[in-house]
C-alpha positions as CSV (number, residue, x, y, z in Angstrom):
1,X,-47.4,-45.9,48.2
2,X,-47.7,-43.6,51.1
3,X,-47.9,-39.8,50.6
4,X,-44.5,-39.4,52.4
5,X,-42.7,-41.8,49.9
6,X,-44.3,-40.0,47.0
7,X,-43.1,-36.6,48.4
8,X,-39.6,-38.0,48.8
9,X,-39.4,-39.3,45.3
10,X,-40.6,-36.0,43.9
11,X,-38.1,-34.1,46.0
12,X,-35.2,-36.2,44.7
13,X,-36.4,-35.8,41.1
14,X,-36.6,-32.0,41.5
15,X,-33.1,-31.9,43.0
16,X,-31.6,-33.9,40.2
17,X,-33.3,-31.6,37.7
18,X,-32.0,-28.5,39.4
19,X,-28.4,-29.9,39.5
20,X,-28.5,-30.7,35.8
21,X,-29.6,-27.1,35.1
22,X,-27.1,-25.4,37.4
23,X,-24.1,-27.6,36.6
24,X,-21.5,-26.2,34.1
25,X,-21.6,-27.6,30.6
26,X,-18.8,-30.3,30.3
27,X,-15.8,-29.1,28.2
28,X,-16.5,-31.7,25.6
29,X,-19.9,-30.2,25.0
30,X,-18.8,-26.6,24.7
31,X,-18.4,-24.9,21.3
32,X,-15.0,-23.1,21.4
33,X,-15.1,-19.5,20.4
34,X,-11.9,-18.3,18.7
35,X,-10.0,-15.8,20.6
36,X,-9.8,-12.3,19.2
37,X,-6.8,-11.5,17.1
38,X,-5.1,-8.3,15.9
39,X,-3.0,-7.6,12.8
40,X,-0.6,-4.7,12.0
41,X,-0.5,-3.7,8.3
42,X,2.7,-1.7,7.7
43,X,2.1,0.2,4.5
44,X,3.2,3.3,2.6
45,X,1.7,6.8,2.6
46,X,-1.1,7.0,0.0
47,X,-2.8,3.7,1.0
48,X,-4.4,5.2,4.2
49,X,-7.9,5.6,2.7
50,X,-7.7,2.4,0.8
51,X,-7.0,0.3,3.9
52,X,-9.5,2.1,6.1
53,X,-12.2,0.9,3.8
54,X,-10.7,-2.5,3.0
55,X,-10.0,-3.3,6.7
56,X,-13.7,-2.7,7.6
57,X,-14.8,-5.1,4.8
58,X,-12.3,-7.8,5.8
59,X,-13.3,-7.6,9.5
60,X,-16.9,-8.2,8.6
61,X,-16.1,-11.0,6.2
62,X,-13.8,-12.8,8.6
63,X,-16.3,-12.6,11.5
64,X,-19.0,-14.1,9.3
65,X,-16.7,-16.9,8.1
66,X,-15.0,-17.9,11.3
67,X,-16.7,-16.2,14.2
68,X,-13.4,-14.6,15.1
69,X,-13.1,-10.9,16.0
70,X,-10.1,-9.3,14.3
71,X,-8.7,-5.8,14.8
72,X,-6.5,-4.3,12.1
73,X,-4.0,-1.5,12.9
74,X,-2.4,0.6,10.2
75,X,1.0,2.1,10.0
76,X,1.9,4.5,7.2
77,X,5.0,6.4,6.0
78,X,7.6,6.5,3.3
79,X,7.9,3.0,1.9
80,X,11.7,2.8,2.4
81,X,11.3,4.0,6.0
82,X,8.6,1.5,6.6
83,X,10.7,-1.3,5.4
84,X,13.5,-0.2,7.7
85,X,11.1,-0.2,10.6
86,X,10.2,-3.8,10.0
87,X,13.8,-4.7,9.7
88,X,14.4,-2.9,13.0
89,X,11.7,-5.0,14.8
90,X,8.3,-3.3,14.2
91,X,5.7,-6.1,14.8
92,X,4.2,-6.1,11.3
93,X,2.0,-9.0,10.3
94,X,1.7,-7.9,6.7
95,X,3.8,-5.5,4.6
96,X,1.9,-3.7,1.9
97,X,4.8,-1.5,0.6
98,X,5.1,0.7,-2.5
99,X,7.5,-1.5,-4.4
100,X,8.9,-5.0,-4.5
101,X,12.4,-3.7,-3.9
102,X,11.4,-2.5,-0.4
103,X,9.9,-5.9,0.4
104,X,13.0,-7.6,-0.8
105,X,15.1,-5.4,1.6
106,X,13.0,-6.9,4.4
107,X,13.8,-10.4,3.0
108,X,17.6,-9.7,2.8
109,X,18.0,-7.9,6.1
110,X,17.1,-10.4,8.8
111,X,14.9,-12.8,6.8
112,X,11.7,-11.4,8.1
113,X,9.9,-12.4,4.9
114,X,10.6,-15.7,3.1
115,X,12.4,-15.3,-0.3
116,X,9.5,-16.9,-2.3
117,X,7.0,-14.3,-1.1
118,X,6.0,-13.2,-4.6
119,X,4.9,-16.8,-5.5
120,X,2.4,-17.0,-2.7
121,X,-0.2,-14.6,-4.2
122,X,-1.4,-14.0,-7.7
123,X,0.0,-11.4,-10.0
124,X,3.4,-11.4,-8.4
125,X,1.8,-10.4,-5.1
126,X,0.5,-7.1,-6.6
127,X,-3.3,-7.0,-6.2
128,X,-3.5,-3.5,-7.6
129,X,-1.4,-1.3,-9.8
130,X,-0.9,2.4,-10.3
131,X,1.2,4.9,-12.2
132,X,2.7,8.3,-11.8
133,X,0.9,11.4,-13.0
134,X,1.3,15.2,-12.6
135,X,-1.1,17.2,-10.4
136,X,-1.4,20.9,-11.1
137,X,-3.4,23.8,-9.7
138,X,-6.8,24.5,-11.1
139,X,-6.8,25.7,-14.6
140,X,-3.1,24.6,-15.0
141,X,-1.8,28.2,-15.0
142,X,1.8,27.2,-15.9
143,X,0.6,25.1,-18.8
144,X,2.3,21.9,-17.6
145,X,1.6,19.2,-20.1
146,X,4.4,16.7,-19.9
147,X,7.7,15.8,-18.2
148,X,9.6,18.4,-20.3
149,X,7.8,21.2,-18.5
150,X,9.2,20.2,-15.2
151,X,12.7,21.5,-16.0
152,X,11.5,24.9,-17.1
153,X,13.1,27.7,-14.8
154,X,9.6,29.1,-14.0
155,X,8.3,25.7,-12.6
156,X,8.7,24.5,-9.0
157,X,8.2,20.8,-8.6
158,X,7.1,18.9,-5.5
159,X,8.2,15.3,-5.1
160,X,9.4,13.2,-2.1
161,X,12.9,11.9,-1.4
162,X,13.7,8.7,-3.3
163,X,16.0,7.7,-0.4
164,X,13.0,7.2,1.9
165,X,9.9,7.0,-0.4
166,X,8.9,4.3,-2.7
167,X,6.6,6.6,-4.6
168,X,9.5,9.0,-5.1
169,X,11.5,6.2,-6.8
170,X,8.7,5.5,-9.2
171,X,8.6,9.3,-9.9
172,X,12.4,9.4,-10.5
173,X,12.5,6.4,-12.8
174,X,9.5,7.6,-14.8
175,X,11.2,11.0,-15.5
176,X,14.5,9.2,-16.3
177,X,13.0,6.9,-18.9
178,X,11.0,9.7,-20.5
179,X,14.2,11.7,-21.0
180,X,16.2,8.7,-22.1
181,X,13.7,7.9,-24.9
182,X,13.4,11.5,-25.9
183,X,17.1,12.5,-25.8
184,X,18.6,9.2,-26.6
185,X,21.0,8.2,-23.8
186,X,21.3,7.6,-20.0
187,X,23.8,10.6,-19.9
188,X,21.1,12.9,-21.3
189,X,18.5,11.4,-18.9
190,X,20.8,12.1,-16.0
191,X,21.2,15.8,-17.1
192,X,17.4,16.0,-17.4
193,X,16.7,14.6,-14.0
194,X,19.4,16.8,-12.5
195,X,17.5,19.9,-13.9
196,X,14.2,18.6,-12.6
197,X,15.5,18.1,-9.0
198,X,17.1,21.6,-9.2
199,X,13.5,22.8,-9.4
200,X,12.5,20.9,-6.2
201,X,12.4,23.3,-3.2
202,X,11.8,20.6,-0.6
203,X,12.0,16.8,-0.4
204,X,9.6,15.3,2.1
205,X,10.2,11.8,3.4
206,X,7.0,10.3,2.0
207,X,4.4,10.8,-0.7
208,X,1.7,12.0,1.7
209,X,4.1,14.6,3.1
210,X,4.7,16.0,-0.4
211,X,0.9,16.0,-1.1
212,X,0.4,18.1,2.1
213,X,3.3,20.5,1.0
214,X,1.6,21.0,-2.4
215,X,-2.0,21.0,-1.4
216,X,-2.1,22.5,2.2
217,X,1.0,24.6,2.2
218,X,0.6,25.8,-1.4
219,X,4.2,25.1,-2.3
220,X,5.1,24.4,-5.9
221,X,3.4,24.5,-9.3
222,X,3.2,20.7,-9.9
223,X,3.1,17.6,-7.8
224,X,4.6,14.4,-9.1
225,X,2.2,11.9,-7.6
226,X,0.7,8.5,-7.4
227,X,-2.4,8.4,-9.6
228,X,-4.7,7.6,-6.7
229,X,-3.2,10.4,-4.6
230,X,-3.7,12.9,-7.4
231,X,-7.4,12.0,-7.9
232,X,-8.0,12.2,-4.1
233,X,-6.5,15.7,-3.8
234,X,-9.8,17.6,-4.1
235,X,-11.7,15.1,-1.9
236,X,-9.1,15.2,0.8
237,X,-8.0,18.8,0.8
238,X,-11.0,20.7,-0.6
239,X,-9.0,22.9,-3.1
240,X,-9.3,22.5,-6.8
241,X,-6.6,20.6,-8.8
242,X,-6.2,19.2,-12.3
243,X,-4.6,15.9,-13.2
244,X,-2.2,15.8,-16.2
245,X,-1.5,12.5,-17.7
246,X,2.1,12.5,-19.1
247,X,2.8,11.0,-22.5
248,X,4.9,8.2,-20.8
249,X,4.9,6.8,-17.3
250,X,5.8,3.7,-15.3
251,X,3.6,0.8,-14.4
252,X,3.8,0.9,-10.6
253,X,3.2,-2.5,-8.9
254,X,2.9,-2.1,-5.1
255,X,3.6,-5.5,-3.5
256,X,2.0,-7.2,-0.5
257,X,3.5,-9.9,1.7
258,X,3.0,-11.8,5.0
259,X,5.9,-11.0,7.4
260,X,6.7,-14.6,8.1
261,X,8.9,-14.4,11.2
262,X,6.3,-12.2,13.0
263,X,3.1,-14.2,12.1
264,X,4.8,-17.5,13.1
265,X,5.8,-16.1,16.4
266,X,2.5,-14.4,17.1
267,X,0.3,-17.2,15.7
268,X,-1.4,-15.0,13.2
269,X,-0.4,-16.6,9.9
270,X,-3.9,-17.9,8.9
271,X,-5.6,-14.6,9.3
272,X,-2.7,-12.6,7.8
273,X,-2.7,-14.8,4.7
274,X,-6.5,-14.5,4.4
275,X,-6.3,-10.8,4.8
276,X,-4.0,-10.4,1.8
277,X,-5.9,-13.0,-0.2
278,X,-9.1,-10.9,0.3
279,X,-7.5,-8.1,-1.7
280,X,-7.9,-10.4,-4.8
281,X,-11.7,-11.0,-4.2
282,X,-14.3,-9.1,-6.1
283,X,-15.0,-6.9,-3.0
284,X,-11.3,-6.3,-2.5
285,X,-10.8,-5.4,-6.1
286,X,-13.8,-3.1,-6.1
287,X,-12.5,-1.2,-3.1
288,X,-9.1,-0.8,-4.9
289,X,-10.9,0.7,-7.9
290,X,-13.0,3.0,-5.7
291,X,-9.9,4.4,-4.2
292,X,-8.3,5.0,-7.6
293,X,-6.0,2.0,-7.7
294,X,-6.1,-0.1,-10.9
295,X,-7.5,-3.5,-10.1
296,X,-5.0,-6.2,-11.1
297,X,-7.1,-9.3,-11.5
298,X,-10.8,-8.7,-11.6
299,X,-12.2,-8.1,-15.1
300,X,-15.4,-6.8,-13.5
301,X,-13.7,-4.2,-11.4
302,X,-11.4,-3.2,-14.3
303,X,-14.4,-2.6,-16.6
304,X,-16.3,-0.7,-13.8
305,X,-13.5,1.8,-13.2
306,X,-11.8,2.0,-16.6
307,X,-13.2,5.4,-17.4
308,X,-11.6,7.1,-14.4
309,X,-8.1,6.2,-15.5
310,X,-6.3,8.0,-18.3
311,X,-4.8,5.9,-21.1
312,X,-1.1,6.3,-20.7
313,X,1.8,4.6,-22.5
314,X,3.3,2.5,-19.6
315,X,6.6,0.7,-19.3
316,X,7.7,-1.7,-16.5
317,X,10.7,-1.6,-14.2
318,X,12.0,-4.8,-15.8
319,X,11.7,-3.5,-19.3
320,X,13.5,-0.2,-18.7
321,X,15.8,-0.8,-15.7
322,X,16.4,-4.5,-15.5
323,X,14.3,-5.0,-12.3
324,X,14.4,-3.4,-8.8
325,X,17.7,-4.8,-7.7
326,X,19.6,-3.2,-10.6
327,X,17.5,0.0,-10.4
328,X,18.3,0.4,-6.7
329,X,22.0,-0.2,-7.2
330,X,22.2,2.2,-10.2
331,X,20.1,5.0,-8.9
332,X,19.3,4.9,-5.2
333,X,22.1,3.2,-3.3
334,X,24.8,5.4,-1.8
335,X,26.8,6.9,-4.6
336,X,24.1,6.1,-7.2
337,X,22.7,8.6,-9.7
338,X,20.5,10.4,-7.3
339,X,23.4,11.1,-4.9
340,X,25.3,12.3,-7.9
341,X,22.7,14.8,-9.2
342,X,21.1,16.1,-6.1
343,X,22.8,18.8,-4.1
344,X,21.0,19.6,-0.8
345,X,20.1,23.2,-0.6
């Protein structure tokens, strides 16, 4: 073999090697990376801190599991107003509202959520629970100990509007049932709640608005509040407050659901479903407890956070009011008991 032929063979080999290095990888040999996805969680006022922490945990978990980047946006407000926003077209992927009644409104008005939504997740789609307590100023100067004290003429009460706030509806029904049991009838309960709302100087549209009115604007002597909101007062606002556990309160069961119409249109069902399911994992339940929500399914988290929750005699919406549909009709629909007792100042 001549030196020239050897040179030519080496040149061809080098060219083939170079072309194999520079040529793009065939499509069949490429590993597809999932495209980034975003979710919108439409929630009620007091869950802001909970979902800031939970979202960060889920994003990390989902990336490790699937390789997909997910961005989660939060929207907060009065639960009833948030439900109306979804009905009016807000692009929510998940609804984590204050009560099942608000979620059912999204079902009935436009079919945004499928009717069987509560069967798709454990514990009737309530991964955490809460209750209603009384927050007072440090040292409890007005000696507010139970619901009775909220109708005294020297006490100003801060609570949001039950027409727009899910938390306000829990507040209203807790006070109503206390009075019904103590005084013996719905008529007496109605009188009691009328006296209570006569002591309310301002009705904010949502629970967080009422918290700001009480804590930052120094209005009122007592705040009827979600348990988690009451315990976060000092941390969030710096001032000193005491939490009073009433003798009786309601078991609040905030509900979570995939917004079916939106996720199917946007192609986000898998990640939206996984997002809500992660609330039931040990990490999700621990984050709920850390943010003063009562973990619903994890025995480990329940035991870990048991000491931070007062032992309160709790009743359910079904036991006392026949469920949300009946309670809404009797108390919060136009012409219901709230409209009858509350005169706007």
